[in-house]
C-alpha positions in Angstrom: 35.2 12.8 -34.4 38.8 12.1 -35.2 41.5 14.8 -34.8 45.1 14.6 -36.2 48.1 16.9 -36.3 50.9 16.4 -38.9 53.8 18.4 -40.2 52.8 20.9 -42.9 54.7 19.2 -45.8 54.0 16.9 -48.7 55.2 14.0 -46.6 53.1 15.0 -43.6 49.8 15.4 -45.5 50.0 12.0 -47.0 49.4 10.7 -43.5 46.0 12.4 -43.3 42.8 10.3 -43.7 40.7 10.9 -46.8 37.5 9.0 -45.8 35.4 11.9 -44.3 35.0 15.6 -44.7 37.4 17.7 -42.6 37.9 21.1 -41.1 41.6 21.9 -41.2 43.8 24.6 -39.7 47.3 25.6 -40.9 49.3 26.7 -37.8 52.4 28.8 -37.4 55.4 27.5 -35.6 54.1 29.3 -32.4 50.7 27.6 -32.8 48.7 30.5 -34.1 46.0 29.8 -36.8 47.1 31.1 -40.2 44.2 29.6 -42.2 41.1 27.5 -41.7 39.4 25.6 -44.4 37.3 22.6 -45.3 37.9 19.6 -47.6 35.4 17.1 -49.0 35.7 13.4 -48.5 38.3 12.0 -50.9 40.0 15.4 -51.5 41.6 16.1 -48.1 45.2 15.6 -49.0 44.8 17.3 -52.4 43.1 20.4 -51.0 45.7 20.9 -48.2 48.5 20.4 -50.8 47.2 23.4 -52.7 48.3 25.6 -49.7 51.9 24.3 -49.7 54.6 26.8 -50.9 54.4 26.9 -54.7 50.7 25.8 -54.6 47.9 27.9 -56.1 46.7 29.1 -52.6 50.0 29.1 -50.8 49.8 29.8 -47.0 52.8 29.7 -44.7 52.7 27.3 -41.7 54.5 24.5 -39.9 51.6 22.1 -38.8 48.2 21.1 -40.0 45.5 20.0 -37.7 42.4 18.3 -39.1 39.1 17.3 -37.5 36.9 14.8 -39.3 33.2 15.6 -39.4 30.2 13.6 -40.6 29.0 16.0 -43.4 30.2 18.9 -45.5 27.4 21.0 -44.0 28.8 20.4 -40.5 32.3 21.2 -41.8 31.1 24.6 -43.2 29.4 25.5 -39.9 32.5 24.6 -37.8 34.8 26.5 -40.3 32.7 29.7 -39.9 32.7 29.5 -36.1 36.5 29.0 -36.1 37.1 31.9 -38.6 34.8 34.2 -36.6 36.6 33.4 -33.4 40.2 33.4 -34.4 40.2 35.5 -37.6 43.1 33.7 -39.3 45.5 36.0 -41.2 45.1 34.3 -44.6 41.3 33.8 -44.6 39.3 36.5 -46.4 37.7 38.6 -43.7 34.0 39.3 -44.1 33.5 36.3 -46.4 
């Protein structure tokens, strides 16, 4: 499974691969997890762009970390584990 970290900006997210589903984390400048989400194959860059300032689901941050997975089901399981463990500020708690 591939992992990649890029700046949380339009330019940064264009460097992300789009060929597999991913679990992504939007991190603060100090490295804390602000938000964890998943994106389907072919929609990775578009989904993360929705969180940029001015987007429909804006979340502040400075870096994005993605981890590619083999299926969307695997991504959902991993997302739930990360949310339960780190309780990111911008994820709906108890979802």
